[in-house]
C-alpha positions, 0 to 999 in steps of 0.5 A: 148196930144195924138201924131199921127201915120203916115206911115200906112201900107194897112190892112191885111186881114183874115179869122176868125172863124165867118162867117166874113172876117176881115180887119186888120187895123194897130194899132193906126187906127180906122174909118179912115175917122175920123183919130182917134187915138187909139194907144194900152197901153203896159198893158197885159191882162190876156187871157183865151184861150176859150175867146180869140178864139172868140175874134180873131175871131171879133177883130183887124178888120172890118166888114161889116152888109151885111156880117152878113146877117144884114140891119143894117146902124145905127153905133150905132146899128151895134157896139151894135149887134156885142158886142153881138157876144163877149158872150158865152155860160156860161158867167156872163155878166155885162150888160152897160146902154145907147142907144148903149148897148140896140141894145147888149140887142136886140141881146142877147135876139135874141141869146138866142132864137136861139142858146139857149145861156145861161147867166147870166146877171148883170145890171148896172142900173135900166132901164137896169134890165127892158129892160133886163127883157122884153127881156127874158134875165136871171138876177142876182143880184150883191151880187150873183157873185163874178167876171163876165166874161164879161161887155159890155157897152157904153161911152159917150167919149173914147181917145186912151188910152182907158179911157173914160167919162162915166154918161151921162146915169146917171148911172155911180156908177153902172157902174163902180162897175161892171167893177171892177169886170169884167174879161173883159169890152167891150165899144161899140161906135159911131165913134162921141164918139172917141176923141184926149183929154177927156172932150172937147165936153162932160161935166164930170158928178160928182156923189155926196150925196145932203147934200153935194152939195154946198161943193162939188160944190165950190170945183169942181170950185176950181179945174178948173170946170165949174159945172152945177145941172143936171135936168130933162125935166120937171126942176126937179132935175135928182135923180140917181138910188143911189138917189143921185144928179149928177154935169155935169162939164165942163173944159175949152180946156178939161181934160189935167190930167185923172188920176190926176184929179180923184184922186183930185175928190175922195178927196172930201168929199161928192163925191160918184163917177166920170165920169172917168174910167181909165185903166177899157176898155179892148175891143173897139168896133166902128160902123163906118158911112160905116157900119164897126165895128172896133174892138180894144183889149188893 
């Protein structure tokens, strides 16, 4: 259980190299009206100077949409567009999946046209690949790159350790593969995705080999889960881009020990991947209902 913090000091204001005044909040404080308990884990993240200079201009703070001359009120759009500003010329960028990342793709396409930004994108799903191509974002196959400079992705839930549940869109396997070869991963969410404990509201997706689904389902029950086979809107079984099925798992009271659960799940034959993303996120951008985007760096 995460502990709260008290005695918060007032935010301080600084001028970044972008066109925004940044409000810098003490660690542990994100969207203040929600009282999100996001502290900063102690693990140091390697930083190259050029990237960090760019990141520092928008991290550890908040900027308002009107300061960026963008008329946006949707928190997800605010966060998604803001994350695109972390991309610099020449980067190899992992492109996540979901409704919030859609706005990142749109903003990247705008920057490519307006700034002649040169990037190489690696999509995490067939849906993202299609959208990126339609927007004119250059793409390459995963096998043509060894490392990515930055991945921008969404999350269904994220807690104070920057641990996440992902996979609501069904792309968890490819998302985790791409995250694993990324120097940094920036996560974009609306403030409703920030939680104290994973799994209280959102079910944990588990991608499984169809043949093994009955065996996996029994194992999940023994681990305290209530699994449900994911269906499409037409009632047919949902099939991932990798031709697997997904079992969405509810846990009474949420997930108390995500790392322990991850190890247990990975030991079950037939489990392809889990929606627990632990220790992979470095930067979190939260779109707030009052028009701010608050950014935290791990």
